[in-house]
LUMKEDO-144605 format. One line per field, with one value per residue (C-alpha): x, y, z. Coordinates in pm, 1 decimal. Example, Ala and Ser with C-alpha at 12.3 -4.5 7.8 and 13.67 -1.06 7.14 Angstrom:
<recs>
c1: [1230.0,1367.0]
c2: [-450.0,-106.0]
c3: [780.0,714.0]
</recs>
This chain:
<recs>
c1: [-1625.4,-1257.0,-1138.7,-919.2,-694.4,-569.8,-325.7,-15.7,123.1,-206.9,-235.6,106.0,13.4,-310.0,-131.5,112.2,-174.9,-354.6,-47.0,-10.3,-377.4,-358.4,-81.5,-309.4,-580.1,-374.0,-173.9,-322.2,-536.7,-393.0,-574.7,-798.4,-1146.0,-1306.9,-1122.2,-1206.7,-1578.4,-1601.6,-1393.3,-1607.5,-1923.0,-1787.5,-1700.5,-2049.1,-2213.1,-1986.7,-2072.9,-2444.6,-2386.4,-2179.3,-2458.2,-2684.4,-2440.4,-2531.3,-2255.6,-2407.4,-2152.6,-2410.8,-2644.3,-2666.7,-2659.5,-2351.9,-2192.5,-2500.1,-2647.9,-3005.9,-3240.8,-3465.3,-3737.0,-3756.0,-3675.2,-3433.6,-3075.2,-3043.1,-2772.5,-2679.3,-2586.3,-2287.1,-2142.7,-2056.5,-1747.8,-1551.9,-1630.7,-1560.8,-1234.0,-1137.4,-1174.5,-951.1,-692.1,-675.0,-685.8,-572.5,-891.7,-920.7,-1289.1,-1362.7,-1146.6,-1335.2,-1671.4,-1575.1,-1446.3,-1747.0,-1983.3,-1791.5,-1803.4,-2182.1,-2206.9,-2004.3,-2242.7,-2538.3,-2397.4,-2599.0,-2440.0,-2467.9,-2237.4,-2506.6,-2658.7,-3033.3,-3121.0,-3327.6,-3618.7,-3671.0,-3535.5,-3336.5,-2975.3,-2834.5,-2693.5,-2434.7,-2213.4,-2228.8,-2142.4,-1859.5,-1701.3,-1692.9,-1529.7,-1272.1,-1155.7,-1177.0,-962.7,-625.7,-695.2,-784.6,-578.2,-301.4,-559.3,-713.6,-604.8,-503.7,-836.4,-1030.1,-830.2,-923.3,-1291.5,-1279.9,-1107.3,-1338.4,-1643.3,-1527.9,-1445.6,-1780.8,-1961.5,-1754.6,-1833.1,-2205.0,-2180.0,-1987.2,-2257.0,-2571.9,-2531.6,-2634.2,-2819.6,-3151.1,-3188.8,-3089.1,-3149.2,-2840.1,-2673.6,-2610.5,-2405.7,-2219.5,-2141.8,-2053.3,-1799.4,-1615.8,-1659.7,-1530.6,-1235.1,-1158.3,-1201.4,-962.1,-698.3,-725.6,-814.5,-657.0,-919.0,-898.9,-1270.8,-1349.7,-1152.9,-1324.8,-1675.1,-1597.6,-1488.0,-1796.7,-2033.1,-1850.5,-1857.5,-2221.7,-2319.3,-2110.2,-2304.0,-2623.4,-2521.1,-2738.8,-2618.5,-2602.0,-2411.2,-2701.6,-2713.0,-3034.6,-3169.4,-3309.5,-3663.1,-3846.6,-3717.1,-3869.2,-3785.6,-3405.6,-3330.7,-3391.2,-3459.1,-3519.7,-3274.3,-3244.8,-3017.8,-2986.9,-2884.3,-2650.5,-2461.8,-2482.3,-2396.3,-2337.9,-2077.6,-1842.1,-1870.1,-1760.3,-1481.2,-1351.4,-1341.1,-1168.7,-901.6,-823.9,-818.1,-660.7,-954.8,-940.9,-1253.8,-1475.4,-1297.3,-1356.8,-1723.8,-1752.1,-1592.5,-1837.8,-2129.8,-2049.0,-2007.2,-2364.2,-2507.1,-2326.5,-2602.0,-2827.3,-2612.0,-2771.9,-2579.5,-2631.7,-2509.7,-2854.2,-2852.7,-3162.4,-3274.9,-3645.0,-3741.7,-3580.0,-3755.3,-3661.2,-3717.0,-3966.8,-3656.0,-3529.5,-3402.9,-3256.2,-2895.2,-2945.2,-3138.5,-3240.2,-3092.3,-2793.5,-2439.1,-2405.7,-2229.7,-1917.8,-1722.9,-1799.6,-1686.7,-1372.9,-1267.6,-1320.4,-1190.0,-867.9,-886.6,-1224.8,-1184.5,-1552.4,-1631.8,-1471.2,-1687.0,-1996.6,-1901.2,-1835.2,-2163.7,-2351.4,-2204.0,-2346.6,-2689.7,-2651.9,-2571.0,-2912.0,-3094.3,-3006.2,-3308.3,-3368.3,-3247.9,-2917.4,-2977.8,-3014.3,-3362.7,-3466.5,-3481.1,-3484.9,-3811.9,-3818.9,-3913.9,-4212.5,-4321.9,-4301.4,-4279.3,-4091.5,-3716.3,-3571.9,-3425.5,-3047.5,-2990.7,-2908.2,-2672.3,-2450.5,-2465.6,-2342.7,-2074.1,-1935.7,-1952.3,-1750.8,-1494.2,-1452.8,-1431.2,-1146.1,-972.0,-994.8,-993.9,-771.9,-728.1,-845.7,-817.1,-691.9,-970.1,-1313.8,-1378.7,-1718.8,-1985.2,-2123.5,-2464.6,-2319.6,-2389.5,-2651.5,-2687.3,-2915.4,-2914.0,-3148.6,-3126.2,-3331.6,-3310.3,-3474.4,-3711.2,-3570.8,-3440.0,-3241.7,-3211.6,-3064.9,-3086.2,-3041.3,-3174.4,-3389.6,-3291.5,-3540.3,-3591.3,-3871.3,-3937.0,-4145.1,-3941.8,-4150.7,-4026.1,-4314.9,-4302.6,-4487.5,-4656.5,-4796.8,-4974.5,-4867.2,-4505.6,-4330.9,-4163.1,-4491.1,-4569.9,-4269.0,-4292.0,-4344.0,-4594.7,-4402.1,-4401.1,-4140.2,-3989.1,-3764.9,-3736.6,-3449.8,-3395.2,-3056.4,-3047.4,-3379.5,-3330.6,-3576.7,-3912.7,-4070.3,-3997.7,-4173.3,-4268.0,-4474.8,-4797.1,-4973.8,-4793.3,-4730.5,-4502.0,-4328.2,-4063.2,-4215.8,-3888.5,-3794.9,-4124.0,-4288.2,-4645.2,-4822.3,-5178.8,-5415.3,-5461.0,-5128.9,-5084.4,-4792.0,-4544.2,-4532.0,-4674.3,-4955.8,-5277.2,-5565.5,-5937.0,-6176.5,-6477.1,-6692.5,-6442.7,-6163.3,-5859.5,-5681.3,-5350.0,-5057.1,-4840.9,-4976.8,-4903.3,-4604.0,-4643.6,-4599.8,-4346.0,-4079.8,-3848.2,-3611.7,-3570.3,-3243.7,-3249.3,-3354.4,-3070.6,-3249.6,-3459.9,-3485.4,-3810.4,-3904.3,-4228.9,-4432.0,-4752.5,-4972.0,-5299.6,-5435.4,-5467.6,-5558.4,-5314.0,-5413.4,-5324.1,-5679.0,-5704.8,-5929.8,-6101.0,-5818.9,-5506.5,-5230.1,-4932.8,-4703.8,-4427.7,-4158.5,-3967.8,-3647.3,-3576.9,-3292.6,-3489.7,-3785.1,-3923.9,-4272.8,-4505.6,-4774.3,-5041.0,-5262.5,-5548.4,-5800.6,-6095.9,-6333.1,-6559.0,-6847.1,-6879.0,-6552.2,-6293.0,-5921.8,-5711.8,-5350.9,-5179.6,-4842.1,-4719.3,-4461.6,-4204.4,-4215.2,-4084.1,-4107.3,-3886.7,-4111.1,-4345.0,-4641.7,-4850.4,-5145.0,-5083.5,-5415.4,-5622.3,-5345.6,-5022.5,-4867.6,-4530.7,-4309.9,-4026.1,-3733.4,-3484.5,-3440.8,-3536.4,-3885.6,-4038.0,-4349.1,-4580.8,-4819.1,-5110.5,-5283.5,-5571.6,-5674.7,-5735.8,-5469.1,-5574.2,-5345.8,-5517.9,-5403.0,-5664.1,-5523.6,-5165.4,-5163.1,-5175.4,-4890.2,-4611.3,-4395.2,-4124.9,-3935.3,-3824.6,-3900.2,-4061.6,-4383.0,-4564.5,-4853.3,-5050.8,-5121.2,-5434.8,-5565.5,-5894.4,-5921.6,-6217.0,-6316.2,-6499.0,-6715.6,-6417.3,-6318.7,-5963.8,-5787.0,-5441.2,-5292.3,-4961.9,-4768.7,-4468.5,-4212.0,-4002.8,-3732.3,-3789.3]
c2: [13555.1,13617.2,13484.5,13184.2,13265.9,13590.2,13375.1,13371.6,13038.7,12860.3,13013.7,12875.3,12535.4,12533.1,12623.8,12334.8,12095.3,12226.8,12161.9,11807.7,11730.8,11888.7,11653.2,11362.7,11506.1,11650.7,11337.1,11170.8,10875.4,10538.4,10331.8,10058.1,9915.7,10180.0,10460.7,10322.4,10318.0,10633.4,10873.1,10885.7,10896.1,11189.6,11378.8,11318.1,11440.4,11745.0,11828.7,11832.1,12041.9,12295.3,12341.0,12466.6,12717.1,13085.1,13257.4,13606.9,13814.5,14086.2,13843.4,13820.8,13443.9,13434.9,13091.3,12915.3,12596.6,12622.0,12331.5,12300.5,12114.0,12338.4,12657.3,12774.1,12762.2,12493.8,12582.3,12215.6,12223.7,12422.1,12083.0,12040.0,12253.0,11939.9,11716.0,12011.5,12088.1,11721.7,11699.4,12007.3,11845.1,11544.3,11721.5,12078.0,12196.6,12561.2,12566.6,12324.7,12528.4,12846.6,12671.9,12546.4,12885.6,13091.6,12829.7,12842.1,13220.2,13203.6,12944.7,13160.8,13448.1,13228.8,13146.1,13278.9,13487.2,13183.0,12987.5,12752.4,12715.4,12679.7,12391.5,12603.9,12607.9,12452.8,12592.2,12280.9,12356.2,12010.2,11977.4,12240.0,11939.3,11838.5,12182.9,12231.2,11894.3,11984.2,12318.9,12157.7,11904.6,12150.8,12414.4,12237.1,12199.3,12561.9,12739.8,12849.2,12988.2,13212.2,13561.3,13624.5,13792.6,13504.4,13251.3,13438.0,13437.1,13063.7,12996.7,13224.6,13068.5,12715.6,12797.8,12962.0,12659.0,12419.3,12623.7,12595.8,12219.4,12182.5,12368.0,12240.5,11881.7,11623.6,11296.3,11463.1,11726.8,11521.6,11173.0,10958.8,11028.4,11388.4,11312.7,11044.9,11278.7,11562.1,11341.0,11312.4,11680.3,11806.2,11568.7,11716.6,12068.2,11987.1,11873.7,12203.0,12457.4,12299.5,12365.9,12095.4,12133.7,12005.4,11689.0,11639.3,11690.2,11463.4,11188.1,11234.5,11208.0,10914.8,10709.3,10790.9,10682.2,10366.9,10291.7,10313.0,10007.3,9713.5,9357.9,9302.7,9632.3,9816.2,10182.1,10269.0,10621.5,10734.6,10778.6,10989.9,11083.3,10882.9,10990.5,10983.3,10794.3,10762.8,10425.4,10277.9,10143.6,10267.8,10072.8,10351.8,10633.6,10406.8,10301.8,10631.7,10862.3,10737.8,10464.4,10666.1,10961.3,10736.9,10587.1,10930.2,11039.8,10716.9,10736.9,11103.5,11062.4,10713.8,10576.5,10200.0,10142.2,10340.7,10208.8,9849.2,9929.1,10081.8,9770.6,9544.2,9762.9,9764.7,9387.4,9349.9,9596.3,9423.2,9162.9,9435.3,9473.4,9279.5,9103.7,9388.7,9648.6,9764.7,9892.1,9726.2,9994.6,9925.5,9827.0,10077.2,10354.8,10614.3,10386.3,10637.2,10780.9,10451.4,10510.8,10173.1,10296.9,10409.3,10695.3,10979.4,11272.9,11108.7,11076.0,10716.8,10398.7,10426.0,10635.1,10392.7,10090.8,10272.9,10373.3,10028.8,9822.6,9703.3,9325.4,9332.2,9347.1,9256.6,9607.8,9754.1,9520.6,9643.3,10006.9,9945.8,9762.7,10031.2,10292.2,10085.9,10105.4,10483.5,10499.5,10346.5,10626.9,10922.6,11103.7,11257.6,11600.1,11456.3,11463.5,11160.7,11043.3,10833.5,10505.9,10341.1,10485.1,10846.6,10982.2,10743.9,10847.0,11225.0,11471.7,11717.3,11744.3,11566.2,11768.7,11815.5,11645.0,11294.9,11445.4,11647.0,11400.3,11115.0,11339.6,11421.3,11056.2,10945.5,11221.8,11126.6,10758.9,10819.5,11052.0,10818.9,10469.4,10248.3,9944.3,9972.7,9651.0,9551.7,9297.1,9242.7,8980.7,8810.3,8917.3,8658.2,8693.3,8591.8,8246.3,8115.5,8310.0,8295.7,8602.1,8651.1,8967.6,8902.7,9264.6,9373.0,9078.5,9057.8,8773.8,8803.2,8483.2,8381.9,8038.8,7982.1,8270.5,8437.2,8672.6,8845.0,9036.9,8941.0,9183.8,9207.5,9485.6,9570.5,9917.7,10138.9,10514.3,10666.8,10892.8,10583.4,10678.5,11042.1,10934.6,10904.7,10591.2,10397.2,10355.4,10139.9,9779.2,9528.2,9261.7,8974.0,9124.4,9070.8,9416.4,9322.7,9035.0,9018.4,8759.7,8685.5,8798.8,8979.4,9233.1,9378.1,9203.7,9332.4,9631.0,9830.6,10184.3,10380.4,10196.3,10530.3,10807.7,11123.9,11418.0,11409.3,11657.5,11901.7,11978.0,11615.5,11437.4,11499.9,11615.8,11309.4,11257.0,11145.9,10775.6,10636.1,10283.1,10110.1,9890.6,9657.2,9302.2,9265.2,9110.1,9353.8,9403.0,9692.4,9701.0,10011.1,10301.1,10106.8,9952.6,9651.8,9506.2,9305.0,9611.2,9776.4,9478.2,9576.1,9268.5,9007.0,8731.1,8600.6,8299.9,8124.4,7751.2,7645.6,7281.9,7149.4,7065.8,7173.5,7467.3,7762.0,7870.1,8203.2,8188.7,8490.4,8509.1,8800.9,8989.2,9235.7,9574.9,9933.5,10221.3,10286.2,9925.9,9797.7,9429.9,9333.6,9003.8,8819.3,8639.2,8500.2,8272.6,8333.2,8094.3,8196.9,7902.9,7915.3,7595.5,7523.0,7615.7,7824.6,8050.4,8035.9,8220.5,8037.3,8254.8,8089.2,8323.5,8272.7,8508.2,8580.6,8820.1,8724.4,8857.9,9052.0,8894.1,8922.6,9022.0,8923.3,9194.7,9124.4,9437.2,9342.5,9601.8,9691.2,9950.6,10020.0,9718.6,9475.6,9244.5,9118.5,8819.9,8648.2,8284.1,8162.4,8201.4,8044.3,8179.2,8510.3,8594.5,8901.4,8926.8,9165.7,9115.3,8741.0,8666.3,8555.8,8502.1,8285.1,8308.2,8019.1,7969.3,7635.9,7669.1,8032.9,8266.8,8525.2,8870.4,9138.7,9466.1,9689.4,9953.3,10001.5,9986.7,10359.3,10424.8,10187.4,10441.0,10589.4,10858.9,10668.7,10440.9,10579.5,10267.1,10153.8,9823.5,9617.4,9447.6,9076.3,9017.8,8698.2,8699.2,8443.8,8206.7,8103.6,7779.8,7695.9,7699.3,8039.8,7933.8,7956.4,7878.9,8054.7,7933.9,8134.2,7979.9,8203.0,8034.0,8171.3,8038.1]
c3: [7153.6,7101.2,6766.9,6836.7,6542.4,6696.3,6893.4,6676.0,6792.3,6737.8,6391.8,6295.4,6436.2,6240.3,5919.9,5968.3,6032.6,5724.5,5512.1,5648.8,5599.9,5256.4,5153.4,5229.4,5003.6,4720.5,4650.5,4344.4,4441.9,4349.5,4090.8,4223.8,4184.5,4405.4,4231.6,3887.5,3970.3,4180.3,3970.6,3652.2,3864.1,4065.4,3747.7,3612.4,3934.0,3952.7,3594.3,3676.9,3988.9,3794.9,3540.9,3818.9,3969.5,3971.9,3771.4,3774.8,3965.4,4026.8,4202.0,4581.0,4532.8,4311.5,4348.2,4487.3,4338.3,4216.5,4288.3,3981.5,4169.5,4475.4,4285.0,4551.9,4677.8,4946.3,5196.7,5215.7,4848.9,4969.3,5065.2,4697.9,4765.9,4855.4,4556.3,4326.6,4504.7,4509.0,4132.1,4102.1,4329.7,4098.7,3761.4,3815.9,3644.9,3753.4,3662.8,3944.0,4180.5,4097.7,4129.6,4473.8,4587.4,4480.7,4629.0,4956.9,4955.2,4918.2,5195.2,5434.2,5367.7,5466.4,5809.8,6102.3,6376.2,6604.7,6374.7,6244.8,5901.2,5857.2,5624.1,5389.9,5338.4,5683.8,6010.6,6107.7,6202.6,6276.4,5924.8,6019.9,6090.2,5723.4,5591.4,5838.0,5758.1,5389.5,5463.8,5691.8,5434.5,5144.4,5313.8,5272.0,4899.9,4836.0,5102.7,4866.4,4624.7,4892.1,4975.3,5334.9,5418.1,5265.9,5464.1,5778.9,5674.0,5619.3,5950.2,6147.0,5980.6,6056.8,6418.1,6473.8,6326.9,6539.0,6849.8,6768.9,6725.4,7049.0,7237.7,7069.4,6949.0,7206.7,7241.3,7319.6,7050.7,6746.3,6611.6,6629.0,6294.5,6403.2,6718.5,6520.1,6230.0,6466.6,6644.0,6312.9,6230.4,6564.9,6546.6,6204.8,6347.9,6630.8,6382.8,6194.2,6462.0,6767.6,7036.5,7302.0,7374.4,7023.0,7088.9,7423.6,7282.8,6986.6,7223.9,7441.0,7143.2,6983.3,7302.1,7369.2,7017.8,7053.8,7371.1,7164.9,6963.6,7061.2,7116.1,6739.1,6688.5,6523.1,6629.9,6813.2,6822.5,6486.4,6618.8,6875.2,7219.0,7505.4,7858.3,7864.7,7544.1,7174.4,7019.6,6677.0,6418.8,6063.5,5829.0,5572.9,5804.1,5999.0,5685.5,5498.5,5788.9,6142.2,6100.7,5882.8,6123.1,6409.4,6199.4,6098.4,6462.3,6568.9,6299.8,6364.6,6743.1,6750.8,6950.2,6909.7,7119.6,6884.5,6575.7,6681.6,6746.3,6398.3,6248.1,6429.4,6330.8,5960.6,5981.6,6107.7,5858.1,5572.3,5549.2,5406.8,5094.8,4808.6,4528.0,4280.5,4533.1,4643.1,5001.5,5141.4,5386.6,5346.8,5701.0,5939.0,6127.1,5861.9,5566.1,5426.2,5253.7,5112.5,4759.4,4649.5,4678.2,5039.9,5197.7,4972.5,5166.3,5335.9,5206.5,5088.4,5194.3,4974.8,5226.0,5509.5,5307.7,5191.3,5542.2,5694.4,5403.2,5567.1,5578.9,5405.0,5026.9,4997.4,5124.6,4814.0,4605.7,4788.8,4728.9,4359.4,4308.2,4499.0,4263.4,3977.4,4145.1,4172.8,3801.2,3723.7,3907.5,3685.7,3548.9,3208.7,3325.1,3451.0,3827.2,4051.9,4144.9,4442.8,4256.2,3916.5,3785.4,3902.2,3559.5,3552.7,3903.3,3864.8,3578.3,3801.6,3829.9,4132.5,4415.4,4400.9,4737.9,4606.0,4347.5,4581.1,4872.6,4654.3,4505.9,4849.9,4956.7,4654.6,4703.0,5068.4,4977.2,4734.0,4981.0,5279.5,5130.1,5343.4,5119.6,4760.5,4561.6,4218.3,4172.9,4322.3,4588.7,4595.9,4842.7,5085.6,4919.0,4583.1,4724.9,4967.5,5294.2,5597.1,5821.6,6114.3,6323.6,6634.7,6757.3,6431.1,6384.6,6033.8,5816.6,5493.0,5292.1,4961.0,4811.1,4441.7,4234.2,4499.9,4781.4,5007.7,5330.3,5569.5,5852.0,6165.4,6325.5,6631.2,6728.8,6842.1,6867.0,7158.4,6899.9,6725.8,6401.3,6438.8,6391.6,6056.7,6194.0,6212.1,5842.4,5761.1,5637.4,5920.0,6019.0,5864.1,5516.6,5247.0,5214.3,4919.6,4672.4,4426.1,4152.8,4000.0,3637.7,3671.6,3948.9,4195.7,4172.5,4493.6,4714.0,4985.6,5081.7,5332.0,5413.8,5376.1,5192.1,5392.9,5325.7,5661.5,5547.8,5302.7,5125.7,5063.5,4991.1,4657.1,4625.3,4487.0,4378.1,4653.0,4698.7,4578.0,4710.1,4881.8,4700.2,5000.3,4973.6,5222.9,5351.1,5388.0,5422.6,5472.2,5700.9,5684.9,5687.0,5857.4,5691.0,5839.8,5727.5,5858.0,5781.4,6095.6,6319.8,6532.1,6752.9,6479.4,6539.6,6304.1,6319.7,6081.2,6026.5,5862.0,5973.7,5633.1,5396.7,5078.7,5201.9,5438.6,5600.9,5758.9,5958.3,6068.8,6274.3,6365.0,6334.6,6084.0,6252.2,6170.8,6195.4,6559.8,6647.3,6697.4,6604.4,6320.6,6258.0,6085.8,6203.7,5986.3,5958.3,5664.1,5563.2,5317.4,5169.1,4970.3,4778.9,4540.7,4228.1,4349.2,4616.9,4767.5,5003.6,5195.5,5355.5,5617.3,5709.8,5990.6,5953.1,6241.7,6051.0,5823.8,5475.8,5447.1,5219.1,5289.4,4990.0,4940.0,4736.3,4574.1,4391.8,4128.6,4022.2,3654.5,3412.8,3041.1,2968.0,3157.8,2969.3,3172.5,3069.3,3231.5,3135.4,3277.2,3593.6,3799.6,3651.6,3546.4,3397.0,3430.1,3178.1,3156.5,2877.9,2840.3,3202.4,3298.6,3642.8,3656.1,3958.7,4011.3,4252.3,4184.1,4430.2,4383.8,4095.6,4025.6,3904.1,3767.3,3855.2,3570.5,3653.3,4003.6,3874.4,3794.1,4170.4,4252.2,4238.3,4508.7,4523.8,4797.5,4648.1,4302.6,4160.1,3995.6,4028.4,3899.4,4178.9,4172.0,4379.9,4539.1,4729.3,5007.5,4983.3,5333.9,5404.6,5703.8,5939.0,5804.6,5728.7,5399.7,5266.6,4966.5,4823.4,4564.7,4390.5,4218.3,3951.1,3725.9,3376.4]
</recs>
């Protein structure tokens, strides 16, 4: 292929565009709430990244970032070039400039002849869009520091990568966050390189992704390909990747149609932001990577909120609070883990992915923020809220001190139990429960733990158990639970002045969707001063008890007390949650607790177990009341 930069006039045009784009980046960011929260966090993340950089000039991997967990140089870690360069642009620190330049030089050397980068150690190439975007927005910062030959290497590398994306990214070969991100990347490439075909492909992808938004503006398409379409919604990847990619395209290309769709989409997703800033991505089709602050290997929501903050100061609040959540996930070795308790879940260093992805998100957020604020506006969920998303079969409710997510999202992959999308929380479970002043009391994880992506999922001991609240029983070698019921129903009743009810019905099933011998109706009730769960179980099978398992999140600061046979207390700091069941015995299973740990999200729990006691009619009702003391 003829190098596009041989054309003198285009080269001059590109240089002018680079200078103009560079002015936007190099201007010192104005002070504001987002800046005040993001800047120290970015510096901390950059500091950890720099510690892992290969500084041996004789090494073939000079400039690369070592992953202490994987023991290798991930090509995607090359994306750290932008957060490092951004810090240099704000401080003039030549160390950060040099770190960015030698990392970029290493990344360029890893590029395949096709223009793509392999996401080492796998063979996936779709993440080329991420690496190219970072090069495109780093170039204006470092251009004057590059020799003429190096500038040509950068430009040729970026053009070759953009050509690969133009040819290879489509709605069939990639799940939806890749076409969405590539729309933004190719728009950025058009602004720098000037190829009309980049603009045309960016527009094509952006409008196709926009068409994948359902009637509630959730982006479908993060699961398997079925005939001519992909389906399945994932909250984490939508907020961490897809929406900001669409917004970047729309702003660069002045596409009001796509920009309005992005605005509507973030408005719908906003209900999944919790009062403390947690991004509640527990129930989507790729929720096996949920890490409290978002998805473990995606960028993060700060850039999306920053870009779409005009007229929505609450988005800045959400970004700031989410940064606070991120700050609670640092591990003992300085890198980010996948949740609050990573060091208690694994004795191995975390992978560097969360560290560099959050660094780039924060750098982009500060670069592209539209309307930073001097103060913080309240979030809707700082007060009582009732959200019900019928396309997701999911309700999010806050009343008083308690906020929770109840989900019966009924997406089914054609691969069924061979799909990584079919072990997510569903079946009318509560996938998250948060208590004001206490924090996360319940969470959720894969129903059965599998390492779907070998490089991202930790090796864990056999038999670890899910964090998800559930009903279950075993008969012979078969396991039945509501968590495998993808036909459960859910509805919300907000007609009562003093309470909100979410009602779910369904059947306990095994992982292959065979019905067991138990049906259920679960009612979640939010009152002014308490929260309760009422399980009504109808059992058609003799001699096999149904267990209700309520894992309760704990850490080294949690004090657990069995008050009596009908009450337990969990205390953290000066806050205590009492759980009462007047008609059944409550058992804290401390022996099983050692298996209640998950890497996504990185949390531990102690299970509270209630065994149903069926009478002659084989029906039983169990009511749990949660009270903040």
